[in-house]
DODO-394973 format. One record per residue: residue number from 0; residue in three letters; x, y, z of N, C-alpha, C, O in turn. Coordinates in steps of 0.1 Angstrom, whole numbers. Example, Ala and Ser with C-alpha at 12.3 -4.5 7.8 and 13.67 -1.06 7.14 Angstrom:
BEGIN
<site 0,ALA,<132,-57,78>,<123,-45,78>,<132,-33,78>,<142,-33,85>>
<site 1,SER,<128,-22,71>,<137,-11,71>,<129,0,79>,<134,11,80>>
END
This chain:
BEGIN
<site 0,UNK,<581,595,1017>,<594,601,1010>,<605,593,1003>,<611,586,1010>>
<site 1,UNK,<608,594,993>,<616,584,984>,<631,586,989>,<632,596,996>>
<site 2,UNK,<640,579,988>,<652,582,993>,<659,594,988>,<665,601,996>>
<site 3,UNK,<658,595,974>,<666,609,971>,<658,618,979>,<668,622,985>>
<site 4,UNK,<651,623,983>,<641,635,990>,<651,634,1002>,<657,644,1005>>
<site 5,UNK,<653,621,1011>,<657,622,1022>,<672,626,1021>,<677,627,1032>>
<site 6,UNK,<678,629,1012>,<692,633,1010>,<690,646,1015>,<702,650,1015>>
<site 7,UNK,<682,655,1020>,<683,667,1023>,<682,671,1036>,<684,682,1040>>
<site 8,UNK,<676,658,1045>,<678,658,1060>,<689,660,1068>,<699,652,1066>>
<site 9,UNK,<689,669,1075>,<699,668,1083>,<708,684,1077>,<717,690,1083>>
<site 10,UNK,<703,687,1064>,<713,699,1058>,<705,712,1061>,<693,713,1061>>
<site 11,UNK,<715,721,1062>,<711,736,1062>,<708,743,1051>,<715,743,1041>>
<site 12,UNK,<696,750,1051>,<692,756,1039>,<686,770,1042>,<675,772,1048>>
<site 13,UNK,<694,780,1036>,<687,793,1038>,<677,795,1026>,<681,793,1014>>
<site 14,UNK,<665,799,1031>,<653,808,1022>,<651,821,1024>,<646,824,1035>>
<site 15,UNK,<653,828,1018>,<649,843,1017>,<635,849,1014>,<629,846,1004>>
<site 16,UNK,<630,857,1023>,<615,859,1018>,<607,846,1026>,<598,841,1020>>
<site 17,UNK,<610,840,1036>,<600,827,1038>,<593,829,1051>,<595,821,1060>>
<site 18,UNK,<585,839,1052>,<577,843,1061>,<566,841,1054>,<558,841,1063>>
<site 19,UNK,<561,840,1045>,<545,842,1038>,<546,835,1022>,<557,836,1016>>
<site 20,UNK,<536,831,1018>,<534,827,1005>,<540,817,999>,<537,805,1003>>
<site 21,UNK,<550,819,989>,<560,806,983>,<568,799,993>,<568,787,996>>
<site 22,UNK,<577,813,1001>,<588,813,1009>,<579,806,1023>,<588,802,1030>>
<site 23,UNK,<571,805,1026>,<565,801,1038>,<563,783,1035>,<567,774,1042>>
<site 24,UNK,<554,783,1022>,<554,768,1017>,<568,758,1016>,<570,746,1017>>
<site 25,UNK,<576,768,1014>,<593,761,1012>,<596,758,1024>,<598,746,1028>>
<site 26,UNK,<597,767,1030>,<600,765,1047>,<595,751,1053>,<600,740,1055>>
<site 27,UNK,<583,755,1054>,<577,740,1059>,<577,728,1052>,<576,718,1058>>
<site 28,UNK,<578,727,1039>,<579,713,1033>,<593,710,1037>,<594,698,1041>>
<site 29,UNK,<604,717,1036>,<619,714,1039>,<622,713,1054>,<633,708,1058>>
<site 30,UNK,<613,718,1062>,<614,715,1078>,<611,700,1082>,<617,692,1088>>
<site 31,UNK,<597,697,1074>,<592,683,1076>,<601,674,1065>,<598,663,1062>>
<site 32,UNK,<612,680,1060>,<616,670,1054>,<629,668,1060>,<636,657,1058>>
<site 33,UNK,<633,675,1067>,<644,671,1080>,<654,679,1075>,<664,673,1073>>
<site 34,UNK,<655,694,1072>,<663,697,1071>,<663,709,1082>,<653,712,1089>>
<site 35,UNK,<675,714,1084>,<676,728,1094>,<675,741,1084>,<684,747,1077>>
<site 36,UNK,<661,744,1087>,<655,759,1077>,<659,770,1084>,<656,770,1096>>
<site 37,UNK,<666,781,1078>,<666,793,1083>,<662,801,1072>,<666,800,1060>>
<site 38,UNK,<652,811,1078>,<645,822,1065>,<647,835,1071>,<650,837,1082>>
<site 39,UNK,<646,843,1062>,<648,858,1065>,<633,863,1061>,<624,856,1056>>
<site 40,UNK,<634,876,1066>,<623,883,1067>,<625,899,1067>,<635,903,1072>>
<site 41,UNK,<614,908,1060>,<620,922,1059>,<616,931,1071>,<622,940,1076>>
<site 42,UNK,<603,926,1074>,<595,930,1081>,<583,927,1090>,<582,917,1083>>
<site 43,UNK,<574,926,1097>,<565,922,1110>,<575,912,1113>,<576,900,1108>>
<site 44,UNK,<582,917,1121>,<592,908,1131>,<581,896,1139>,<582,884,1137>>
<site 45,UNK,<572,901,1146>,<566,895,1149>,<558,883,1148>,<555,874,1155>>
<site 46,UNK,<554,886,1134>,<546,874,1127>,<557,861,1124>,<556,849,1125>>
<site 47,UNK,<569,870,1121>,<582,859,1117>,<584,850,1126>,<585,838,1123>>
<site 48,UNK,<586,855,1142>,<593,850,1151>,<583,840,1156>,<586,829,1159>>
<site 49,UNK,<571,845,1157>,<556,834,1157>,<556,824,1147>,<552,813,1151>>
<site 50,UNK,<559,825,1134>,<558,814,1126>,<570,804,1130>,<568,792,1132>>
<site 51,UNK,<582,809,1132>,<592,801,1134>,<591,795,1149>,<596,784,1152>>
<site 52,UNK,<583,801,1157>,<579,792,1172>,<573,779,1168>,<578,768,1169>>
<site 53,UNK,<561,782,1162>,<551,774,1160>,<558,762,1152>,<552,751,1153>>
<site 54,UNK,<568,762,1145>,<578,751,1138>,<585,742,1146>,<585,730,1146>>
<site 55,UNK,<592,754,1156>,<596,748,1169>,<590,737,1176>,<593,726,1178>>
<site 56,UNK,<578,746,1178>,<566,733,1188>,<567,722,1184>,<565,714,1193>>
<site 57,UNK,<569,716,1170>,<566,705,1163>,<580,698,1162>,<583,688,1157>>
<site 58,UNK,<588,706,1169>,<604,698,1167>,<611,699,1156>,<622,692,1155>>
<site 59,UNK,<607,710,1143>,<613,713,1134>,<622,724,1136>,<619,735,1141>>
<site 60,UNK,<634,721,1131>,<642,728,1129>,<643,742,1120>,<649,742,1109>>
<site 61,UNK,<638,755,1125>,<633,765,1116>,<638,778,1123>,<637,779,1135>>
<site 62,UNK,<643,786,1118>,<649,798,1126>,<650,809,1116>,<655,810,1105>>
<site 63,UNK,<644,819,1124>,<643,833,1112>,<653,845,1117>,<657,847,1129>>
<site 64,UNK,<656,850,1108>,<666,861,1109>,<655,875,1100>,<647,874,1092>>
<site 65,UNK,<658,884,1105>,<657,895,1097>,<672,901,1092>,<683,902,1098>>
<site 66,UNK,<668,904,1078>,<681,908,1071>,<675,917,1061>,<663,918,1057>>
<site 67,UNK,<685,925,1056>,<681,935,1043>,<691,928,1032>,<703,928,1033>>
<site 68,UNK,<684,923,1022>,<696,914,1016>,<702,926,1004>,<709,922,995>>
<site 69,UNK,<698,938,1006>,<703,948,997>,<715,951,1003>,<723,957,996>>
<site 70,UNK,<717,949,1014>,<730,955,1022>,<742,942,1020>,<740,932,1026>>
<site 71,UNK,<753,941,1014>,<760,934,1010>,<767,927,1023>,<768,915,1025>>
<site 72,UNK,<770,937,1033>,<776,933,1045>,<768,928,1053>,<772,920,1062>>
<site 73,UNK,<754,931,1053>,<743,920,1062>,<745,906,1058>,<750,896,1064>>
<site 74,UNK,<741,906,1047>,<744,892,1039>,<752,886,1041>,<751,875,1045>>
<site 75,UNK,<765,890,1038>,<780,883,1044>,<780,879,1059>,<788,870,1063>>
<site 76,UNK,<771,885,1068>,<772,886,1083>,<764,872,1084>,<768,862,1090>>
<site 77,UNK,<753,874,1079>,<739,865,1081>,<750,849,1075>,<753,841,1084>>
<site 78,UNK,<754,847,1063>,<758,835,1059>,<770,832,1069>,<771,820,1070>>
<site 79,UNK,<779,840,1076>,<787,836,1085>,<783,833,1095>,<790,825,1102>>
<site 80,UNK,<768,836,1104>,<760,833,1117>,<755,817,1112>,<754,808,1120>>
<site 81,UNK,<751,817,1102>,<745,806,1099>,<759,794,1098>,<757,786,1107>>
<site 82,UNK,<765,793,1095>,<778,787,1095>,<779,783,1108>,<779,771,1111>>
<site 83,UNK,<781,793,1116>,<785,791,1130>,<775,782,1138>,<777,770,1142>>
<site 84,UNK,<764,790,1139>,<752,782,1146>,<752,770,1143>,<756,761,1150>>
<site 85,UNK,<746,768,1129>,<737,755,1123>,<748,745,1115>,<746,733,1116>>
<site 86,UNK,<757,748,1109>,<765,741,1103>,<766,747,1090>,<763,758,1086>>
<site 87,UNK,<774,736,1083>,<776,741,1065>,<766,745,1059>,<756,737,1058>>
<site 88,UNK,<767,756,1053>,<753,759,1043>,<754,753,1029>,<763,756,1020>>
<site 89,UNK,<743,743,1029>,<743,734,1015>,<731,741,1007>,<732,739,995>>
<site 90,UNK,<721,747,1010>,<710,750,998>,<707,766,1000>,<705,771,1011>>
<site 91,UNK,<707,772,991>,<702,786,992>,<687,785,985>,<686,775,978>>
<site 92,UNK,<677,793,986>,<665,795,978>,<666,808,978>,<666,813,989>>
<site 93,UNK,<666,818,968>,<664,833,968>,<653,837,963>,<652,842,952>>
<site 94,UNK,<643,834,974>,<627,840,972>,<623,853,973>,<613,858,967>>
<site 95,UNK,<634,862,983>,<629,873,985>,<627,885,971>,<635,885,962>>
<site 96,UNK,<616,892,972>,<614,899,960>,<605,911,963>,<599,912,974>>
<site 97,UNK,<603,920,954>,<596,928,955>,<588,934,945>,<591,929,934>>
<site 98,UNK,<577,945,944>,<568,947,930>,<568,960,932>,<568,964,944>>
<site 99,UNK,<568,968,921>,<563,985,920>,<563,985,904>,<572,989,897>>
<site 100,UNK,<550,981,902>,<542,981,889>,<538,996,883>,<529,1003,888>>
<site 101,UNK,<546,998,871>,<540,1010,865>,<541,1010,849>,<547,1000,845>>
<site 102,UNK,<538,1015,844>,<543,1016,828>,<554,1025,828>,<556,1036,834>>
<site 103,UNK,<562,1015,818>,<574,1020,818>,<576,1037,816>,<582,1043,825>>
<site 104,UNK,<573,1043,808>,<571,1054,810>,<570,1065,820>,<576,1075,820>>
<site 105,UNK,<560,1061,829>,<557,1069,842>,<566,1059,854>,<563,1061,866>>
<site 106,UNK,<573,1052,852>,<579,1046,862>,<589,1053,869>,<599,1054,861>>
<site 107,UNK,<592,1059,883>,<600,1068,887>,<614,1058,886>,<615,1046,882>>
<site 108,UNK,<624,1069,890>,<636,1057,893>,<640,1053,905>,<649,1046,906>>
<site 109,UNK,<632,1059,917>,<628,1049,927>,<621,1034,928>,<624,1025,935>>
<site 110,UNK,<612,1036,920>,<604,1022,914>,<617,1013,907>,<623,1002,910>>
<site 111,UNK,<619,1021,899>,<632,1011,892>,<643,1007,899>,<649,997,896>>
<site 112,UNK,<646,1013,907>,<664,1011,916>,<658,1001,928>,<666,992,932>>
<site 113,UNK,<646,1004,933>,<642,996,947>,<639,980,941>,<643,970,947>>
<site 114,UNK,<632,981,932>,<630,967,925>,<648,957,921>,<653,947,926>>
<site 115,UNK,<651,965,913>,<665,959,908>,<677,957,922>,<685,949,923>>
<site 116,UNK,<674,968,930>,<682,965,944>,<678,953,952>,<686,946,957>>
<site 117,UNK,<666,952,953>,<662,939,959>,<660,923,950>,<665,913,954>>
<site 118,UNK,<654,924,941>,<654,910,932>,<668,907,926>,<671,895,926>>
<site 119,UNK,<676,917,922>,<687,912,917>,<698,912,923>,<705,902,926>>
<site 120,UNK,<702,929,927>,<717,927,938>,<719,924,947>,<730,921,952>>
<site 121,UNK,<703,923,956>,<705,916,968>,<703,902,966>,<707,896,976>>
<site 122,UNK,<699,895,956>,<700,881,954>,<715,878,952>,<722,870,958>>
<site 123,UNK,<717,885,944>,<736,884,942>,<745,884,949>,<756,878,947>>
<site 124,UNK,<743,892,960>,<752,896,971>,<753,884,980>,<763,878,985>>
<site 125,UNK,<739,881,981>,<737,867,989>,<743,854,984>,<751,846,989>>
<site 126,UNK,<738,853,970>,<744,841,964>,<758,840,961>,<763,829,958>>
<site 127,UNK,<764,851,962>,<781,853,960>,<785,850,975>,<795,842,977>>
<site 128,UNK,<778,856,987>,<784,849,1000>,<783,833,1000>,<793,826,1003>>
<site 129,UNK,<771,829,997>,<767,817,1000>,<777,808,993>,<785,801,999>>
<site 130,UNK,<778,809,978>,<789,801,971>,<802,801,974>,<809,791,972>>
<site 131,UNK,<807,812,982>,<823,812,985>,<822,801,999>,<833,796,1001>>
<site 132,UNK,<813,799,1005>,<812,786,1015>,<810,773,1007>,<815,762,1010>>
<site 133,UNK,<801,774,998>,<799,758,992>,<811,755,984>,<815,744,984>>
<site 134,UNK,<818,763,977>,<832,763,973>,<843,755,982>,<852,747,978>>
<site 135,UNK,<840,758,992>,<850,752,1006>,<845,739,1007>,<853,730,1007>>
<site 136,UNK,<832,736,1009>,<825,724,1014>,<827,715,1000>,<831,704,1001>>
<site 137,UNK,<826,719,990>,<827,711,978>,<814,705,976>,<813,694,970>>
<site 138,UNK,<802,713,980>,<790,707,974>,<779,717,980>,<781,722,991>>
<site 139,UNK,<765,721,971>,<758,731,973>,<747,732,963>,<748,725,953>>
<site 140,UNK,<737,738,965>,<726,739,958>,<721,751,963>,<721,753,975>>
<site 141,UNK,<715,763,949>,<715,773,947>,<700,772,940>,<697,762,934>>
<site 142,UNK,<691,781,942>,<677,780,934>,<675,794,937>,<675,800,947>>
<site 143,UNK,<671,800,917>,<666,815,916>,<650,815,918>,<645,804,915>>
<site 144,UNK,<645,821,922>,<630,822,920>,<628,835,909>,<626,847,912>>
<site 145,UNK,<628,829,898>,<624,836,887>,<608,838,886>,<602,835,897>>
<site 146,UNK,<602,843,876>,<593,844,871>,<587,840,853>,<595,839,843>>
<site 147,UNK,<576,837,854>,<572,836,837>,<573,849,834>,<574,851,822>>
<site 148,UNK,<572,862,843>,<573,875,840>,<588,877,833>,<589,887,826>>
<site 149,UNK,<596,872,835>,<610,872,832>,<612,865,817>,<624,866,812>>
<site 150,UNK,<600,858,810>,<600,850,798>,<593,854,789>,<592,850,777>>
<site 151,UNK,<587,862,795>,<574,864,780>,<569,882,786>,<571,885,798>>
<site 152,UNK,<565,888,778>,<563,905,778>,<553,903,793>,<545,894,796>>
<site 153,UNK,<556,911,799>,<548,914,815>,<546,930,816>,<553,937,823>>
<site 154,UNK,<533,935,805>,<532,950,807>,<530,956,820>,<522,950,828>>
<site 155,UNK,<536,966,823>,<533,970,836>,<546,970,846>,<550,977,854>>
<site 156,UNK,<552,957,841>,<563,955,852>,<577,951,844>,<582,940,843>>
<site 157,UNK,<582,965,837>,<596,965,832>,<606,965,840>,<617,963,835>>
<site 158,UNK,<602,967,856>,<617,966,864>,<616,950,869>,<626,943,868>>
<site 159,UNK,<605,944,874>,<604,931,880>,<607,924,866>,<616,915,866>>
<site 160,UNK,<601,926,856>,<606,915,846>,<618,912,841>,<623,901,837>>
<site 161,UNK,<621,925,841>,<638,927,838>,<649,920,851>,<659,914,847>>
<site 162,UNK,<645,922,862>,<651,913,874>,<649,897,871>,<658,889,871>>
<site 163,UNK,<636,894,869>,<635,881,864>,<640,873,855>,<641,861,857>>
<site 164,UNK,<644,881,844>,<652,876,831>,<663,873,832>,<668,863,827>>
<site 165,UNK,<671,887,844>,<682,888,848>,<685,875,854>,<696,870,850>>
<site 166,UNK,<679,869,862>,<680,857,869>,<683,845,865>,<690,837,870>>
<site 167,UNK,<677,844,854>,<678,834,843>,<690,834,838>,<695,823,839>>
<site 168,UNK,<696,843,834>,<709,845,831>,<719,844,841>,<729,837,838>>
<site 169,UNK,<718,851,852>,<725,849,859>,<727,830,871>,<736,826,879>>
<site 170,UNK,<715,827,866>,<715,809,868>,<726,803,859>,<734,795,863>>
<site 171,UNK,<725,808,847>,<730,799,837>,<745,803,839>,<753,795,843>>
<site 172,UNK,<748,813,837>,<766,814,841>,<770,810,854>,<780,803,852>>
<site 173,UNK,<766,810,867>,<768,807,877>,<768,791,874>,<780,787,876>>
<site 174,UNK,<762,783,871>,<761,769,868>,<773,766,860>,<778,754,861>>
<site 175,UNK,<778,772,853>,<794,770,846>,<803,769,857>,<810,759,861>>
<site 176,UNK,<802,781,862>,<810,786,870>,<816,775,882>,<827,772,886>>
<site 177,UNK,<804,770,886>,<803,765,898>,<800,748,898>,<800,743,909>>
<site 178,UNK,<798,741,887>,<799,732,883>,<808,721,888>,<804,711,894>>
<site 179,UNK,<823,725,884>,<835,718,890>,<836,716,903>,<843,707,907>>
<site 180,UNK,<828,725,913>,<830,723,927>,<816,717,932>,<810,719,943>>
<site 181,UNK,<813,709,921>,<796,699,927>,<786,709,933>,<781,708,945>>
<site 182,UNK,<785,719,923>,<773,730,930>,<764,731,919>,<768,732,907>>
<site 183,UNK,<753,730,922>,<744,729,911>,<734,743,912>,<732,747,924>>
<site 184,UNK,<731,750,901>,<725,762,904>,<715,761,892>,<718,759,880>>
<site 185,UNK,<701,765,898>,<690,764,888>,<678,775,895>,<677,781,906>>
<site 186,UNK,<670,774,886>,<659,788,886>,<645,781,886>,<645,771,880>>
<site 187,UNK,<634,784,893>,<620,780,893>,<615,792,886>,<619,803,889>>
<site 188,UNK,<605,791,876>,<596,806,872>,<584,800,871>,<579,793,862>>
<site 189,UNK,<578,804,883>,<562,802,883>,<553,812,878>,<557,824,879>>
<site 190,UNK,<543,809,872>,<533,814,869>,<520,820,879>,<522,825,890>>
<site 191,UNK,<509,818,874>,<503,828,885>,<501,813,898>,<497,801,897>>
<site 192,UNK,<504,821,909>,<502,810,920>,<493,814,931>,<495,825,936>>
<site 193,UNK,<483,808,934>,<471,813,944>,<477,818,959>,<473,812,969>>
<site 194,UNK,<487,827,960>,<492,833,972>,<482,842,978>,<471,843,974>>
<site 195,UNK,<486,848,989>,<475,855,999>,<475,869,989>,<464,875,990>>
<site 196,UNK,<481,875,982>,<481,888,969>,<468,882,964>,<458,888,963>>
<site 197,UNK,<470,869,960>,<461,868,946>,<447,866,955>,<438,874,953>>
<site 198,UNK,<445,857,964>,<434,858,972>,<424,867,973>,<411,865,973>>
<site 199,UNK,<431,881,976>,<426,891,984>,<420,899,969>,<414,910,970>>
<site 200,UNK,<423,896,958>,<413,900,944>,<400,892,946>,<398,883,954>>
<site 201,UNK,<392,900,935>,<381,898,932>,<377,890,924>,<381,891,913>>
<site 202,UNK,<369,881,927>,<363,867,919>,<364,869,905>,<367,860,897>>
<site 203,UNK,<361,880,901>,<359,885,886>,<375,885,881>,<378,879,871>>
<site 204,UNK,<384,893,889>,<396,893,884>,<407,879,887>,<418,878,881>>
<site 205,UNK,<403,870,897>,<408,856,900>,<401,848,882>,<407,843,873>>
<site 206,UNK,<389,850,881>,<385,843,871>,<390,844,855>,<390,835,847>>
<site 207,UNK,<397,863,853>,<403,864,844>,<414,860,844>,<419,858,833>>
<site 208,UNK,<425,855,857>,<434,851,856>,<436,836,851>,<443,832,842>>
<site 209,UNK,<425,828,859>,<422,812,853>,<425,812,838>,<434,805,834>>
<site 210,UNK,<417,822,830>,<415,820,817>,<428,818,807>,<429,811,797>>
<site 211,UNK,<436,826,816>,<448,826,805>,<457,818,806>,<467,817,799>>
<site 212,UNK,<452,806,818>,<460,799,820>,<456,783,811>,<444,780,814>>
<site 213,UNK,<461,777,804>,<459,763,801>,<450,753,808>,<439,748,805>>
<site 214,UNK,<458,753,819>,<452,742,829>,<442,749,837>,<439,745,848>>
<site 215,UNK,<435,760,832>,<427,765,840>,<423,769,856>,<412,770,862>>
<site 216,UNK,<435,769,860>,<435,773,876>,<447,776,877>,<455,772,868>>
<site 217,UNK,<453,784,889>,<462,788,895>,<471,777,900>,<466,767,904>>
<site 218,UNK,<484,779,901>,<491,767,910>,<489,770,924>,<480,778,929>>
<site 219,UNK,<496,763,929>,<493,762,947>,<512,766,951>,<521,765,942>>
<site 220,UNK,<513,769,963>,<523,777,967>,<532,758,973>,<544,756,975>>
<site 221,UNK,<522,748,974>,<529,738,978>,<535,733,964>,<546,728,964>>
<site 222,UNK,<529,733,953>,<534,729,941>,<545,736,938>,<552,729,930>>
<site 223,UNK,<551,746,940>,<564,752,940>,<573,750,951>,<585,753,950>>
<site 224,UNK,<569,747,960>,<576,742,975>,<580,729,969>,<592,727,970>>
<site 225,UNK,<574,717,962>,<577,705,959>,<587,706,948>,<594,696,949>>
<site 226,UNK,<591,716,937>,<598,717,928>,<613,721,933>,<623,717,928>>
<site 227,UNK,<613,731,945>,<623,731,955>,<629,724,960>,<641,725,960>>
<site 228,UNK,<622,714,967>,<625,703,973>,<631,693,962>,<642,690,966>>
<site 229,UNK,<628,689,953>,<634,682,941>,<648,688,938>,<659,682,939>>
<site 230,UNK,<646,700,934>,<657,707,930>,<673,708,941>,<684,710,936>>
<site 231,UNK,<670,706,954>,<677,704,964>,<683,688,965>,<694,684,967>>
<site 232,UNK,<673,682,964>,<675,667,965>,<686,660,955>,<688,663,944>>
<site 233,UNK,<694,649,961>,<701,642,951>,<696,635,938>,<703,628,932>>
<site 234,UNK,<683,637,935>,<677,634,923>,<678,645,914>,<671,645,904>>
<site 235,UNK,<687,655,917>,<684,666,907>,<701,672,905>,<704,682,899>>
<site 236,UNK,<711,662,911>,<723,665,911>,<730,666,902>,<741,672,903>>
<site 237,UNK,<725,660,889>,<727,662,873>,<722,673,863>,<724,675,851>>
<site 238,UNK,<712,680,873>,<707,691,868>,<711,703,872>,<710,705,884>>
<site 239,UNK,<716,714,862>,<725,729,866>,<723,734,852>,<723,730,841>>
<site 240,UNK,<720,748,859>,<716,759,847>,<703,757,843>,<699,763,832>>
<site 241,UNK,<696,750,849>,<680,750,843>,<669,759,849>,<668,761,861>>
<site 242,UNK,<659,765,840>,<652,770,845>,<637,763,846>,<635,758,835>>
<site 243,UNK,<629,760,854>,<621,751,859>,<607,760,857>,<604,769,865>>
<site 244,UNK,<601,757,844>,<589,766,843>,<577,759,850>,<574,748,847>>
<site 245,UNK,<569,767,860>,<556,759,867>,<547,770,863>,<547,779,871>>
<site 246,UNK,<540,770,853>,<529,779,852>,<514,771,845>,<504,777,843>>
<site 247,UNK,<516,763,843>,<501,756,839>,<501,754,823>,<490,751,818>>
<site 248,UNK,<511,756,816>,<511,758,803>,<513,772,798>,<516,774,786>>
<site 249,UNK,<510,782,807>,<506,796,803>,<517,801,792>,<512,808,782>>
<site 250,UNK,<531,798,792>,<540,805,786>,<544,797,773>,<553,802,766>>
<site 251,UNK,<539,786,768>,<542,777,759>,<537,784,747>,<538,778,736>>
END
């Protein structure tokens, strides 16, 4: 690991939705890089606690907290708890998100509001609470997990793509507001990533997905985690307001 990536050692980083998929890969990489990692989960408490315990058995600093990020009071309390127990919060990776796919004309108000509440409002509430601490510390890194669905048409995902596009706009605005406090705000926009959900698809569907990507393969969760580690490192200190697209050329 080079010296730039070593700069995350001993830092406290919060990863929302860190019990599986991309979030889990990010937690693992950051923990092995020497960070103290706190991750949130919404369901499956037993699995989340087992995951945290497996890291702790390797003498890695990983801690799990159940949190509904849609609740402003909950996330403010979480940030306070992190700072009290583990020290100054250095990084936040807003990875938690849900889907409720329907065509726009058949989408229920519940489908719309649930996705907006989690992917956009919850992300904002958590980021707002974290930034107030980071401003006091005069340093920090925030990463929004957007998606190529927020950069190009994504039929059947009007709610999801709207939130992911909004995160790009939020990233740009916050980057300007926070730059004078030595805080960088960036986004990652993954394309098709080989997560558990994709692995459960039949082979024909997986093949169709791969054919949409110029690289002719799906990305790995580790590739997204590597991008997050870079953006948290000192090597990215002059990068802010940027959306890093990681999609094998699909959206070009």
